ZAROTOR-562359 format. One record per residue (C-alpha): x, y, z. Coordinates in steps of 0.02 Angstrom, whole numbers, always signed. Example, Ala and Ser with C-alpha at 12.3 -4.5 7.8 and 13.67 -1.06 7.14 Angstrom:
# residues 2
KOLDO;+615;-225;+390
KOLDO;+684;-53;+357
//
This chain:
# residues 312
KOLDO;+1;+7;+11
KOLDO;+70;+166;-43
KOLDO;+76;+301;+74
KOLDO;-84;+396;-3
KOLDO;-171;+245;+26
KOLDO;-125;+201;+184
KOLDO;-170;+386;+241
KOLDO;-343;+360;+158
KOLDO;-365;+198;+247
KOLDO;-312;+287;+416
KOLDO;-444;+425;+385
KOLDO;-572;+295;+357
KOLDO;-540;+197;+500
KOLDO;-553;+354;+609
KOLDO;-732;+376;+579
KOLDO;-759;+203;+673
KOLDO;-662;+244;+845
KOLDO;-762;+280;+995
KOLDO;-843;+436;+984
KOLDO;-732;+554;+1083
KOLDO;-566;+492;+981
KOLDO;-672;+510;+812
KOLDO;-725;+680;+857
KOLDO;-551;+736;+882
KOLDO;-494;+660;+730
KOLDO;-638;+760;+623
KOLDO;-589;+922;+703
KOLDO;-403;+897;+675
KOLDO;-431;+870;+482
KOLDO;-572;+993;+452
KOLDO;-531;+1116;+576
KOLDO;-358;+1156;+494
KOLDO;-386;+1304;+364
KOLDO;-217;+1288;+281
KOLDO;-226;+1201;+110
KOLDO;-111;+1057;+155
KOLDO;-114;+924;+19
KOLDO;-99;+777;+162
KOLDO;-239;+855;+250
KOLDO;-349;+875;+98
KOLDO;-301;+697;+55
KOLDO;-379;+642;+221
KOLDO;-523;+754;+222
KOLDO;-585;+676;+56
KOLDO;-588;+504;+130
KOLDO;-666;+567;+290
KOLDO;-811;+661;+183
KOLDO;-842;+494;+98
KOLDO;-842;+376;+247
KOLDO;-955;+505;+341
KOLDO;-1082;+480;+215
KOLDO;-1060;+300;+200
KOLDO;-1077;+281;+392
KOLDO;-1222;+392;+393
KOLDO;-1317;+245;+301
KOLDO;-1249;+103;+417
KOLDO;-1263;+186;+593
KOLDO;-1366;+347;+562
KOLDO;-1393;+386;+753
KOLDO;-1209;+388;+795
KOLDO;-1163;+491;+642
KOLDO;-1299;+605;+702
KOLDO;-1217;+620;+878
KOLDO;-1045;+663;+803
KOLDO;-1112;+797;+691
KOLDO;-1211;+885;+842
KOLDO;-1037;+864;+935
KOLDO;-934;+933;+791
KOLDO;-1069;+1082;+785
KOLDO;-1038;+1123;+953
KOLDO;-856;+1147;+902
KOLDO;-908;+1247;+760
KOLDO;-930;+1141;+617
KOLDO;-1045;+1191;+485
KOLDO;-1114;+1013;+416
KOLDO;-1132;+998;+226
KOLDO;-1185;+875;+104
KOLDO;-1111;+839;-62
KOLDO;-1167;+723;-184
KOLDO;-1110;+709;-376
KOLDO;-1006;+638;-494
KOLDO;-808;+643;-482
KOLDO;-817;+834;-529
KOLDO;-903;+852;-358
KOLDO;-734;+801;-252
KOLDO;-698;+975;-303
KOLDO;-844;+1038;-175
KOLDO;-766;+941;-19
KOLDO;-662;+1075;+47
KOLDO;-570;+1098;+231
KOLDO;-604;+1282;+255
KOLDO;-618;+1399;+428
KOLDO;-711;+1569;+436
KOLDO;-760;+1670;+594
KOLDO;-727;+1520;+696
KOLDO;-828;+1388;+579
KOLDO;-775;+1251;+491
KOLDO;-848;+1163;+339
KOLDO;-882;+986;+380
KOLDO;-938;+887;+215
KOLDO;-1010;+724;+191
KOLDO;-984;+655;+21
KOLDO;-1082;+538;-80
KOLDO;-961;+510;-232
KOLDO;-1040;+425;-385
KOLDO;-892;+405;-492
KOLDO;-944;+417;-681
KOLDO;-1144;+436;-636
KOLDO;-1224;+522;-763
KOLDO;-1370;+640;-726
KOLDO;-1498;+542;-839
KOLDO;-1461;+379;-767
KOLDO;-1495;+428;-588
KOLDO;-1677;+364;-614
KOLDO;-1629;+209;-697
KOLDO;-1617;+59;-584
KOLDO;-1521;-29;-707
KOLDO;-1397;+88;-745
KOLDO;-1214;+17;-734
KOLDO;-1166;+155;-606
KOLDO;-1303;+95;-486
KOLDO;-1303;+293;-414
KOLDO;-1489;+320;-395
KOLDO;-1508;+194;-247
KOLDO;-1354;+264;-166
KOLDO;-1431;+423;-189
KOLDO;-1592;+384;-110
KOLDO;-1499;+278;+44
KOLDO;-1419;+434;+79
KOLDO;-1568;+559;+70
KOLDO;-1676;+436;+184
KOLDO;-1547;+459;+321
KOLDO;-1482;+626;+294
KOLDO;-1510;+752;+433
KOLDO;-1572;+924;+369
KOLDO;-1411;+1027;+305
KOLDO;-1365;+1105;+155
KOLDO;-1353;+1000;+15
KOLDO;-1271;+1013;-145
KOLDO;-1301;+903;-305
KOLDO;-1172;+901;-449
KOLDO;-1219;+798;-587
KOLDO;-1237;+810;-779
KOLDO;-1051;+850;-839
KOLDO;-1029;+656;-865
KOLDO;-1180;+674;-985
KOLDO;-1132;+824;-1080
KOLDO;-945;+788;-1104
KOLDO;-962;+599;-1133
KOLDO;-1131;+525;-1128
KOLDO;-1189;+644;-1276
KOLDO;-1034;+591;-1386
KOLDO;-1063;+410;-1348
KOLDO;-1235;+411;-1391
KOLDO;-1174;+503;-1573
KOLDO;-1068;+366;-1579
KOLDO;-1191;+229;-1550
KOLDO;-1306;+290;-1688
KOLDO;-1164;+330;-1828
KOLDO;-1204;+521;-1813
KOLDO;-1013;+592;-1838
KOLDO;-1073;+778;-1876
KOLDO;-1113;+889;-1714
KOLDO;-1303;+949;-1722
KOLDO;-1348;+1085;-1594
KOLDO;-1536;+1054;-1592
KOLDO;-1491;+860;-1555
KOLDO;-1372;+911;-1420
KOLDO;-1520;+1032;-1361
KOLDO;-1650;+885;-1364
KOLDO;-1527;+780;-1266
KOLDO;-1495;+910;-1138
KOLDO;-1684;+939;-1122
KOLDO;-1712;+761;-1089
KOLDO;-1569;+751;-959
KOLDO;-1622;+878;-861
KOLDO;-1795;+827;-847
KOLDO;-1737;+642;-785
KOLDO;-1625;+722;-666
KOLDO;-1729;+864;-583
KOLDO;-1882;+737;-565
KOLDO;-1774;+606;-473
KOLDO;-1702;+748;-358
KOLDO;-1891;+808;-325
KOLDO;-1957;+642;-293
KOLDO;-1823;+580;-188
KOLDO;-1778;+733;-77
KOLDO;-1864;+729;+88
KOLDO;-1979;+880;+128
KOLDO;-1878;+952;+258
KOLDO;-1713;+955;+158
KOLDO;-1790;+1018;-8
KOLDO;-1766;+1209;+52
KOLDO;-1583;+1154;+90
KOLDO;-1552;+1088;-77
KOLDO;-1437;+1176;-213
KOLDO;-1427;+1103;-386
KOLDO;-1248;+1134;-442
KOLDO;-1222;+1187;-615
KOLDO;-1083;+1108;-713
KOLDO;-911;+1164;-733
KOLDO;-845;+1246;-891
KOLDO;-751;+1124;-993
KOLDO;-578;+1089;-946
KOLDO;-528;+957;-1088
KOLDO;-418;+1040;-1232
KOLDO;-457;+1037;-1395
KOLDO;-293;+943;-1420
KOLDO;-333;+798;-1301
KOLDO;-488;+761;-1396
KOLDO;-398;+773;-1547
KOLDO;-285;+644;-1483
KOLDO;-433;+527;-1428
KOLDO;-449;+566;-1243
KOLDO;-581;+451;-1163
KOLDO;-605;+405;-967
KOLDO;-596;+230;-959
KOLDO;-711;+222;-815
KOLDO;-857;+315;-895
KOLDO;-827;+234;-1056
KOLDO;-861;+66;-958
KOLDO;-1018;+129;-895
KOLDO;-1086;+231;-1037
KOLDO;-998;+199;-1191
KOLDO;-1025;+54;-1328
KOLDO;-930;-84;-1342
KOLDO;-823;-32;-1501
KOLDO;-754;+156;-1472
KOLDO;-646;+144;-1630
KOLDO;-743;+268;-1727
KOLDO;-735;+403;-1561
KOLDO;-601;+503;-1653
KOLDO;-701;+522;-1804
KOLDO;-837;+608;-1718
KOLDO;-842;+811;-1738
KOLDO;-803;+884;-1579
KOLDO;-853;+1081;-1549
KOLDO;-695;+1176;-1512
KOLDO;-669;+1235;-1323
KOLDO;-753;+1387;-1349
KOLDO;-911;+1305;-1427
KOLDO;-899;+1168;-1295
KOLDO;-921;+1311;-1161
KOLDO;-1056;+1387;-1248
KOLDO;-1152;+1219;-1241
KOLDO;-1092;+1194;-1055
KOLDO;-1194;+1363;-1026
KOLDO;-1340;+1314;-1130
KOLDO;-1354;+1155;-1018
KOLDO;-1347;+1264;-859
KOLDO;-1462;+1385;-917
KOLDO;-1594;+1221;-927
KOLDO;-1529;+1147;-762
KOLDO;-1563;+1308;-674
KOLDO;-1732;+1330;-740
KOLDO;-1784;+1167;-700
KOLDO;-1711;+1167;-519
KOLDO;-1796;+1340;-475
KOLDO;-1966;+1255;-560
KOLDO;-1944;+1111;-434
KOLDO;-1922;+1238;-296
KOLDO;-1720;+1188;-281
KOLDO;-1600;+1335;-249
KOLDO;-1450;+1340;-387
KOLDO;-1261;+1349;-348
KOLDO;-1188;+1431;-498
KOLDO;-1009;+1333;-508
KOLDO;-990;+1404;-711
KOLDO;-982;+1603;-729
KOLDO;-853;+1618;-589
KOLDO;-733;+1512;-666
KOLDO;-734;+1587;-837
KOLDO;-580;+1702;-890
KOLDO;-588;+1831;-999
KOLDO;-588;+1729;-1173
KOLDO;-754;+1662;-1105
KOLDO;-672;+1486;-1063
KOLDO;-615;+1416;-904
KOLDO;-484;+1508;-830
KOLDO;-315;+1429;-857
KOLDO;-257;+1454;-685
KOLDO;-387;+1334;-631
KOLDO;-326;+1187;-737
KOLDO;-184;+1139;-623
KOLDO;-36;+1037;-687
KOLDO;-144;+953;-809
KOLDO;-193;+1115;-912
KOLDO;-315;+1034;-1012
KOLDO;-251;+862;-1024
KOLDO;-397;+790;-915
KOLDO;-569;+836;-889
KOLDO;-550;+889;-731
KOLDO;-502;+1058;-634
KOLDO;-361;+1055;-548
KOLDO;-400;+1003;-372
KOLDO;-291;+1137;-275
KOLDO;-281;+1272;-417
KOLDO;-463;+1290;-397
KOLDO;-492;+1308;-215
KOLDO;-517;+1473;-195
KOLDO;-674;+1501;-307
KOLDO;-751;+1332;-240
KOLDO;-714;+1371;-51
KOLDO;-828;+1532;-94
KOLDO;-960;+1441;-176
KOLDO;-971;+1319;-15
KOLDO;-967;+1468;+104
KOLDO;-1105;+1551;-15
KOLDO;-1202;+1397;-4
KOLDO;-1208;+1372;+191
KOLDO;-1248;+1556;+219
KOLDO;-1198;+1675;+350
//
């Protein structure tokens, strides 16, 4: 086991020690405001384990949350695909500190949440968590997988190489409708006023990466056709055009969320640079070679977004 995996394992185990020791471990990791990478690794692991533990022993986790709140914690739930990891942050402000519970559904699509046969199986996990989640600010972040990959895979399956903006809009409309319908049905009445539907990020993947045939293996396994050989033949819009498509998806998503009486967490406009695409400073070391933002590089605007969600 490499050192990072050992750290993650230790962080997960700390959630299952006796309450006093667990409470101190939580505070030691999350109440430290400094952007220390090793503490970030521990925090990401602990946030996922807190969400998991809530479904296994809800009474104990509620006790831990109450004890943490007495020490200044602000519990917040984050539910989403791998991009939602960027919302899991350690941050201290005016004596209060964020305490995230993170249900990570890697590779899950927004349109597949309501499908019990979906390969990711994320819908059942979301329902299971919501059944036990105490009222707290809750961010849902799905849709980037759909816009960036599922749509391309569906074009590949149908043999439509040319990009069609109208067809994309129809895909986006259907995706948003399925997604918001699932959230509206699954969110308990007491939680609903605290739910924020996050917009998707601006695209990070460069035009060069698409031309080189970039594809995420896990997402392809969950959503792609058996044969990806034709992926490089698809017409992929430029980064600027893809950014505008993300904006169009977000417009639909925000309208549907508000119509269902959910709040909206804008994670798109604050991340745009002067050229109308994502700020290069947010891409981290990958600089467009990966479809994720840089975790450390995107810290400041996303910490602000999370504090904005939990309120004063």
